[in-house]
C-alpha positions in Angstrom: 272.0 5.2 -68.1 268.5 6.4 -69.0 267.1 4.2 -66.3 269.0 5.2 -63.1 266.6 3.3 -60.8 266.7 0.0 -62.6 268.0 -3.0 -60.6 268.6 -5.2 -63.6 272.4 -4.8 -63.4 274.7 -6.8 -61.1 275.1 -5.6 -57.5 278.7 -4.4 -56.8 279.5 -4.7 -53.1 282.8 -2.9 -53.4 281.2 0.2 -55.0 278.4 0.2 -52.4 280.8 0.0 -49.4 283.0 2.7 -50.9 280.0 5.0 -51.5 278.8 4.5 -48.0 282.2 5.2 -46.6 282.4 8.5 -48.5 279.0 9.5 -47.4 279.7 8.7 -43.7 283.1 10.5 -43.7 281.4 13.6 -45.1 278.2 13.4 -43.0 279.7 12.8 -39.6 281.8 16.1 -39.5 278.8 18.0 -40.9 276.4 16.8 -38.3 279.0 17.4 -35.5 279.4 21.0 -36.6 275.7 21.7 -37.0 274.9 20.1 -33.6 277.8 21.7 -31.7 276.8 24.2 -29.1 279.5 26.1 -27.1 276.9 27.0 -24.5 276.7 23.4 -23.3 280.4 23.4 -22.3 280.7 23.3 -18.5 283.9 24.0 -16.7 283.2 21.9 -13.6 285.5 21.4 -10.7 285.6 23.2 -7.3 286.3 26.6 -8.9 283.6 26.5 -11.6 282.2 29.8 -10.6 285.6 31.5 -10.7 286.2 29.8 -14.1 282.9 31.3 -15.3 284.1 34.7 -14.2 287.4 34.3 -16.1 285.4 33.3 -19.2 283.2 36.4 -19.0 286.3 38.6 -18.6 288.3 36.9 -21.3 285.4 36.8 -23.8 284.9 40.5 -23.6 288.7 41.0 -24.2 289.4 38.3 -26.8 286.2 36.5 -27.9 287.5 33.2 -26.5 284.9 30.4 -26.6 284.0 28.3 -23.6 285.6 25.2 -25.1 288.9 26.9 -25.8 289.1 28.4 -22.3 288.2 25.1 -20.7 291.1 23.5 -22.6 293.4 26.3 -21.4 292.2 26.0 -17.8 292.6 22.2 -17.8 296.3 22.6 -18.5 296.8 24.7 -15.4 296.0 24.4 -11.7 294.2 26.6 -9.2 296.1 27.9 -6.2 294.9 29.6 -3.1 297.9 31.3 -1.4 298.2 33.1 1.8 299.5 36.7 2.2 303.3 36.9 1.9 303.6 33.5 0.3 306.2 33.2 -2.4 305.4 32.2 -6.0 308.0 29.8 -7.3 309.0 30.5 -10.9 310.5 27.1 -11.6 308.7 23.7 -11.4 312.0 22.0 -10.3 314.6 23.6 -8.1 317.5 22.2 -10.1 316.3 24.1 -13.2 316.6 27.4 -11.3 320.2 26.7 -10.5 321.2 25.8 -14.1 321.9 28.3 -16.9 319.2 27.0 -19.3 318.4 28.4 -22.7 317.7 32.0 -23.3 313.9 31.3 -23.6 313.8 29.4 -20.3 316.1 31.3 -18.0 313.2 33.4 -16.7 311.3 30.4 -15.2 308.9 27.8 -16.5 305.9 28.7 -14.4 303.3 31.4 -15.4 300.6 32.8 -13.1 297.3 34.5 -13.7 295.8 36.5 -10.8 292.1 35.7 -10.7 291.5 37.6 -7.5 293.7 39.3 -5.0 297.0 41.2 -5.5 300.6 40.2 -6.0 303.9 42.1 -5.5 307.1 41.4 -7.5 310.6 42.5 -8.2 312.3 42.4 -11.6 316.0 42.1 -11.4 318.3 44.1 -13.7 322.1 44.8 -13.7 321.3 48.4 -12.9 319.1 47.5 -9.9 315.7 46.2 -9.1 312.2 47.4 -10.1 309.2 46.7 -7.9 305.8 46.2 -9.4 302.3 45.1 -8.4 299.9 42.8 -10.2 296.1 43.2 -9.6 293.3 40.8 -10.4 293.0 40.1 -14.1 296.8 40.4 -14.7 299.7 38.1 -15.3 302.7 37.9 -12.9 305.6 37.7 -15.4 303.9 39.3 -18.3 307.1 39.9 -20.3 308.2 36.3 -20.2 304.7 35.1 -21.0 304.5 37.5 -23.9 307.8 36.2 -25.3 306.4 32.6 -25.0 303.5 33.7 -27.2 305.8 35.1 -29.8 306.2 38.7 -28.6 309.8 39.1 -27.7 310.5 42.5 -26.1 313.4 44.5 -24.9 312.1 44.6 -21.3 312.6 40.8 -21.0 316.0 40.9 -22.6 317.1 43.5 -20.0 316.2 41.2 -17.1 319.1 39.2 -15.5 316.9 36.3 -14.5 313.5 35.2 -13.3 311.4 37.7 -11.2 310.7 37.4 -7.5 306.9 37.5 -6.7 304.9 37.2 -3.5 301.2 37.5 -2.5 300.7 41.1 -1.3 300.3 41.5 2.5 297.0 43.3 2.0 295.6 40.9 -0.6 292.2 39.4 -0.2 289.7 37.5 -2.3 286.2 35.9 -2.1 284.7 32.8 -3.7 281.5 34.2 -5.2 278.6 32.6 -7.1 277.8 33.6 -10.7 276.1 37.0 -10.9 272.4 37.1 -11.6 271.0 37.8 -15.0 269.8 41.2 -13.8 273.4 42.3 -13.1 274.2 43.4 -16.6 276.7 46.1 -17.8 274.0 48.7 -18.0 272.7 48.0 -14.5 276.2 48.2 -13.0 276.9 51.5 -14.8 273.7 53.0 -13.4 274.3 51.6 -9.9 278.1 51.3 -9.2 277.5 50.2 -5.6 275.5 47.2 -6.6 277.0 43.8 -6.0 278.5 42.0 -9.0 279.0 38.4 -8.1 277.5 37.4 -4.8 278.2 37.3 -1.2 281.1 35.0 -0.8 283.2 35.1 2.4 286.3 37.3 2.1 289.5 35.4 2.6 293.1 36.6 3.0 295.5 35.8 0.2 295.1 35.4 -3.6 293.4 33.0 -6.0 295.7 32.2 -8.9 296.0 29.9 -12.0 299.4 28.4 -12.7 300.7 26.8 -15.9 303.8 24.9 -16.6 305.6 25.8 -19.8 305.3 22.3 -21.3 301.6 22.0 -20.5 300.9 25.5 -21.8 302.7 24.9 -25.1 300.7 21.8 -25.8 297.5 23.8 -25.5 298.7 26.7 -27.5 299.7 24.4 -30.4 296.4 22.7 -30.4 293.8 23.6 -33.1 291.6 26.5 -32.1 291.9 30.1 -31.1 293.5 29.6 -27.6 296.8 31.1 -28.6 295.2 34.2 -30.2 292.9 34.7 -27.3 295.7 34.4 -24.7 298.0 36.7 -26.7 295.3 39.4 -26.7 294.7 39.1 -23.0 298.5 39.1 -22.2 299.1 42.1 -24.4 296.2 44.1 -22.8 297.5 43.2 -19.3 301.0 44.3 -20.3 299.8 47.7 -21.6 297.5 48.2 -18.6 300.4 47.6 -16.2 302.9 49.7 -18.0 300.5 52.6 -18.5 299.5 52.5 -14.8 303.1 52.6 -13.6 304.1 55.4 -16.0 301.1 57.6 -15.2 301.7 60.7 -13.0 300.5 60.4 -9.4 297.9 63.1 -10.0 295.9 60.8 -12.2 296.4 57.5 -10.3 293.2 57.8 -8.3 291.1 58.4 -11.4 292.9 55.6 -13.2 292.4 53.1 -10.4 288.7 54.0 -10.2 288.2 53.6 -14.0 290.1 50.3 -13.9 287.9 49.0 -11.1 284.8 50.0 -13.0 286.2 48.4 -16.2 286.8 45.1 -14.4 283.3 45.1 -12.8 281.8 45.5 -16.2 283.8 42.7 -17.6 282.7 40.4 -14.8 279.0 41.2 -15.2 276.5 38.7 -16.4 276.9 37.2 -19.8 274.8 34.6 -21.5 276.3 31.2 -22.2 275.5 31.6 -25.9 277.7 34.7 -26.3 280.4 32.7 -28.2 277.9 30.7 -30.3 277.4 31.2 -34.0 274.4 33.4 -34.6 274.3 33.6 -38.4 271.7 31.6 -40.2 272.6 28.2 -41.6 272.3 29.2 -45.2 274.5 32.3 -44.7 277.2 30.1 -43.0 277.0 27.6 -45.9 277.4 30.4 -48.4 280.4 32.0 -46.6 282.1 28.6 -46.3 282.2 28.1 -50.1 284.3 29.8 -52.7 282.6 32.1 -55.1 283.7 32.7 -58.7 285.0 36.1 -57.7 287.4 34.6 -55.3 289.3 32.9 -58.1 291.0 36.2 -59.2 290.3 38.3 -56.0 291.6 36.7 -52.8 289.4 37.1 -49.8 290.0 36.5 -46.1 288.6 33.7 -44.1 284.8 34.1 -43.8 283.6 30.9 -42.3 284.5 31.8 -38.7 284.1 34.9 -36.6 287.1 37.1 -36.3 288.6 36.8 -32.8 289.0 40.3 -31.3 288.2 42.6 -28.5 284.6 43.4 -27.6 285.6 46.3 -25.4 285.2 49.2 -27.9 281.6 49.9 -26.9 282.4 49.4 -23.3 285.3 51.9 -23.5 283.1 54.4 -25.1 280.7 54.1 -22.1 283.6 54.5 -19.7 284.6 57.6 -21.5 281.1 59.0 -21.1 281.1 58.1 -17.5 284.3 59.9 -17.0 282.9 63.1 -18.5 279.8 62.8 -16.4 281.6 62.2 -13.2 280.1 58.8 -12.6 283.6 57.3 -12.2 284.0 59.3 -8.9 281.5 56.9 -7.3 283.9 54.0 -7.9 286.6 55.5 -5.8 284.6 54.7 -2.7 283.9 51.0 -3.9 
């Protein structure tokens, strides 16, 4: 053992193959993690620009990576519907006639409004409640929240699936990705500036639709897709409920602030926003257990915490409200 580099001993093929297998199994995942770059992920397809806009909006709300969002979008389908067109809540008509389980009696189709507006009616034993879903919201937000693990009283009160249509005054445009100069700060200084190009305005709405079975497969896959979507659904739910409960005296200001908030979310964002920015040695150190962790448990430190990036943006919106800048958005 004092001469580790000697070749006098016999050559053991089994030990050599076993050693190479161990090295390869450890080296391949390491190289894949070090070489992975989320900025290289491309959404592709005819609605690539709209998918980029969804990623910019969702990243600022939930820190979702491009790879996770691509997996989620691949499970759904893009729809371009005309004004007044109905949104089916069941993938098969026979399912709508059956009783079904408690978790599935509200429909098995879920919609996300990319651009445009939707109107709907929730059915209760006491009557009906009309609502409106704007761009960035989910149609049946209560049922989708329950699918993600957030059962609520509002859904239990419903007597069945909602009825939804594209609003008669709904319109949308297929726009290119905003230029790098169109940042959040630039939009705050010039609310009238364009954020997203000069696409032709079309009547109707642009939606993303998921089937329950396809969506569950993605939500159960490894990654932060479920956490990101849960954050976005909860934010959309609070936004809708708060807007409907607000007194009519504040509706104009609320709508103006909401429009400004969405324009800021859709502003330019570098593709590397979701990439790991910590040095390699720091990531290596955080991914290993220290001696202090043996008696003092610590949270996961090897990955970034998925959360909202909107705190700074909301502070800026609050300043704009105090300075009267939000009044300029009412005319947009």
